[in-house]
C-alpha positions in Angstrom: -11.0 11.1 10.0 -9.6 8.4 8.2 -7.6 5.9 8.8 -4.4 4.6 6.7 -1.7 3.0 7.9 2.0 3.1 7.3 5.1 0.7 7.1 9.0 0.7 5.8 12.0 0.0 5.6 15.7 1.6 6.8 15.3 3.0 2.9 12.2 4.2 2.8 11.8 5.7 6.1 12.8 9.4 4.7 10.0 9.3 2.6 7.7 7.6 5.5 8.1 10.1 7.6 7.5 13.1 5.2 4.0 10.6 4.2 3.2 10.8 7.4 3.2 14.2 7.9 1.6 15.4 4.3 -1.1 12.5 5.2 -2.0 13.9 8.7 -2.1 17.8 7.1 -5.0 16.0 5.0 -7.0 14.5 7.6 -5.6 11.4 8.1 -4.9 9.5 11.3 -1.8 7.5 10.6 -1.2 4.3 11.9 2.4 3.9 11.3 3.6 0.3 11.7 7.3 0.8 12.0 10.5 1.3 12.0 10.7 4.1 14.2 14.5 4.5 13.0 16.6 4.5 9.7 18.4 1.8 11.1 19.4 -1.0 8.7 16.0 -3.6 8.9 14.6 -6.7 6.8 11.3 -4.7 4.9 9.3 -8.1 4.9 8.6 -8.0 8.8 7.0 -4.9 8.1 5.3 -5.8 5.0 3.4 -8.5 7.0 2.7 -6.4 9.9 0.8 -4.1 7.6 -0.6 -6.4 5.1 -2.1 -8.3 8.4 -4.1 -5.5 9.0 -5.6 -4.7 6.2 -6.2 -9.0 5.7 -7.7 -8.7 9.1 -10.2 -6.3 8.4 -8.2 -4.1 10.8 -7.5 -1.3 8.4 -9.2 0.1 4.9 -5.7 1.0 3.0 -2.3 1.1 3.5 0.7 2.6 2.2 4.4 0.9 2.0 7.4 1.7 1.4 10.8 0.5 0.7 14.3 1.4 -2.1 12.6 -0.8 -5.4 9.5 -1.6 -3.4 8.8 -5.1 -5.0 10.0 -7.1 -2.2 6.9 -5.0 -0.1 4.8 -5.8 -3.4 5.5 -9.8 -3.3 4.9 -10.0 1.1 1.8 -8.0 0.8 0.3 -9.7 -1.3 0.9 -13.2 0.0 -2.3 -12.3 2.4 -5.7 -13.0 1.5 -7.7 -9.4 0.8 -4.9 -7.5 0.2 -4.5 -6.4 -3.3 -0.7 -4.2 -3.0 0.5 -1.7 -5.9 3.5 -1.0 -6.5 3.2 2.8 -8.3 5.4 5.1 -9.8 3.7 7.3 -11.5 0.3 8.6 -11.0 -1.1 7.0 -13.8 -0.5 3.1 -12.7 -2.0 5.1 -8.6 -5.3 5.8 -10.5 -5.4 3.0 -12.8 -5.1 0.3 -9.6 -7.2 1.8 -7.8 -10.0 2.3 -10.8 -9.7 -1.3 -12.2 -8.0 -3.2 -8.9 -9.2 -1.4 -6.0 -5.6 -1.7 -4.5 -5.7 -1.5 -0.9 -2.2 -0.8 -0.5 -0.4 1.4 -2.3 3.6 0.6 -2.3 6.2 2.7 -3.3 9.8 2.7 -4.0 11.8 5.8 -2.3 14.7 4.7 -5.3 12.2 5.6 -8.3 9.6 8.5 -5.8 10.9 11.5 -4.5 8.8 13.3 -1.8 7.1 15.6 -4.7 6.1 12.9 -6.5 5.3 10.9 -4.1 2.6 13.0 -2.4 1.2 13.3 -6.2 0.7 9.6 -6.2 -0.6 9.3 -3.0 -3.1 11.8 -3.2 -4.6 10.4 -6.7 -4.7 7.1 -5.1 -6.5 8.3 -2.1 -8.8 10.5 -4.4 -9.3 7.8 -7.5 -12.8 4.8 -7.2 -12.9 1.8 -8.3 -14.9 1.8 -11.3 -16.5 -1.9 -11.0 -18.4 -3.1 -13.7 -15.9 -5.4 -15.6 -13.2 -4.8 -13.1 -15.6 -6.2 -10.3 -15.5 -9.7 -12.2 -11.9 -9.6 -12.1 -12.3 -9.1 -8.7 -14.1 -11.9 -8.0 -12.1 -13.9 -9.6 -9.0 -13.0 -7.9 -11.3 -13.9 -4.6 -12.0 -17.3 -5.9 -8.3 -17.8 -6.2 -7.2 -17.1 -3.2 -10.7 -19.1 -1.6 -9.1 -22.6 -3.9 -4.8 -21.4 -2.2 -6.8 -20.9 1.3 -8.6 -24.8 0.6 -5.3 -26.9 0.0 
């Protein structure tokens, strides 16, 4: 069974719950990293928890949801080996996988309803990294990460 992590804040909670069901229906084992209710909470905590799972190699992919998706993207991309892509449409999701080998999909619940989110998730999960010239660019990102860690 394929595994995926998912987390949100209060603004993304309802969409997270819908996507958990959708993922389970599509043979995914879903690791819910919180929150457990739609009670107001701070997105950095949950974005960090999920991104750390990816960065440490415990999970290969994840989905983050907050109101705009911007805050989650900022937090997740602070960690090495995390390539979080904020996607409001199917084309962005496809390109984030083909060109950037994104391993975290970020959604904004203010901009993406459940039906669109399911289409975005499906495309994101089923699109492969193209490699080639894009691999060279990912290697450049890895080199930047090494330089930052070496400070």
